Residue, then its C-alpha position, 0 to 999 in steps of 0.5 A: m909353845t906356851t899360852e902365857p900372854v906377853l902382851q894383852t889388852s882388853d877393851l883398850t880405849i885411848g883418847f886425846p883432848a878435843s877442842d870442845g873440852g871433851w875427849r876424842n877416842v882414837i882407839q876404841d875397845v881394842t882387845l888383843t893378845v900375843s902369847e910367848g912364842e906366838r907371832v901376830a900382825l896388826v895391819g891397817e892403813s896409815g892412821s888406823g891406830k896400830s902404832l898407838t896400840a903398840l905404844a900402850f903396851l910399853g906405857l908410852v902413849p904420847e901426851p896429852g893422850k891417855i888410856r881412858a878405859g880397859t886394861t893393858v898387861t905386859a909380861g904380867v904387869a898392869v901398865s896403867s898402875a906400874s911404876e916408872q921403874e917397872l916400866c923401864r924394866i919391861r922396856g927391853a928386858e921383857v919387850g924389845l921395840v924395833f922402830q920403822e926409822a932405825a937411823e932416826a931412832l938410834n941415838p946419833v951422838y953415840t956409837i952403835g957399840f956404846q948403845l948396845v953395851e949400855t943396854i946390856r949392862t942396864h938389864h943384866h949388870a954385866n961388866l964392861a968386857a962381857a957387855r962388849r963381847r955380847a954386843n959383838e955377838l948380837l951384831a953377828e947374830v943379826a947378820v952384820a958382816d963386820p961387827a967390830t966396824v959397825a960397833r965403832a960406827y955412829p948411826h949416820q955412818l950406816s946404810g939403811g939395812e945396817a941401821q935396821r940390823a943394829m936396831l934389831a940387835l938393840a931390841l934383842a940386847g935385853e933378852p926380851r920375851c917379845l918383840i914389837a916391830d913397828e913397820p920395820t921395812s917401810a924405809l928400805d929397798v925390796v932386797t933389804q926388806a926381805m933380809v930384815l923380814g928373814l931375820l925377824d922370822r929366824l930370830t923369833g923362831q930361834h929364841g921362841l920370842g913373841l912378835l907383834l908385827i905392825s905393817h901395811d905390807l900384807l905379803a910380809v905379814e903372810r910370810i911370817v906370822d901366825r895370826v892377823a888382826v885388822m884395824y880400821a879407824g881405831r877398832i879391830v874389825e877382823e881377826a883370824p889365823t893367817a892362812e884363813l884370813f888370806h884365803h877367805p877374808l870376811h870383812p869388806y875392809t880386809r877384802m879391800l886391803l887384800d884387793s890392793s895387792p896384785e898377789h891377792r885379788h878377789d872378785q869384788t876388787e873393782r867394786v870395793t875400790a870404786k866406793a873406797v876412793g873419795s870417802l876416806r873419812p871414818a863415819a862419825e856414827g854407826c859402823r866406822f867403815h860404812t861410808r866406804c863399804p860396798v855391802a853396807i845396808p841402812w842399819c850400818a849407819d845407825e849402829e856400831p857392830a860388836l866384834k863377834e867371835i864366829v868360830s874359835g880364833r876368828s872374829i869379825r865386826c860385821p853382821v852383814a859379812v857374817a850373814s853373807a858368809e853363812e849364805e855362801t857356805g850354808v854353815e851358821l857362823 
């Protein structure tokens, strides 16, 4: 696996205009890297900033929002200074995007085949016959049973699973180096979810693609990614290799997320859940999680902790949790 980054942010801050004439930063100091061939998950509850972070990689932060600080580099191109032509090339040829509501993301007035052919011809300048052949090949590759029939269909004529597979084929049509999959299973039944996740696993491995998987489905994350970054209220609070994070979560918020899944219960489940309910608003000062945190101390209300790398490949934004882990293990982190 190459270590060349396909997606890379450093201290990314995204803000929206506030009613007082200033700015409200909804993403703050996010640093995240996805290398070619590496599969990374960005997890957190709804509204934590996962999708907005992903959109920044493609220069798609919705107006009136703007990147206010930090750098975002996609496939070697600095997004903030890229021309629209460069961004159009990146979107598809370098990074494919898989949306969570495929039936709504696909263009309703064109057939699936037309959309695939246009994408192929845009990025590879293929003739019409070659593009049509490739479109059918892509549909077969994503396990569509009857590619010719689906190619002639409009999005509203497809089932949820067929639409999501068509969206995946569209994301692959530009032969990208990386996929961004934004909650790709959220609107699907359990069987179809497993099928889509299996496809993502197989296709990214088969083609050596990088993957940024945005999800709140921790079981899906555990199954197919190499590394997990946990986001809360616009900040990354913990990052670790997948096995380490699931077997030994350190940040109280990560523990809360895992405790919400019956397959990953921890000793503090009852205590974490009890304090989390009823105080969902992120704190305005200090650590953003301290009003929900079961291990918070007075200092947490006064200062925002930095994201600290405690060992290679593992970072956490919580000195209290670090101290607790050191006490438990007898090892200085």
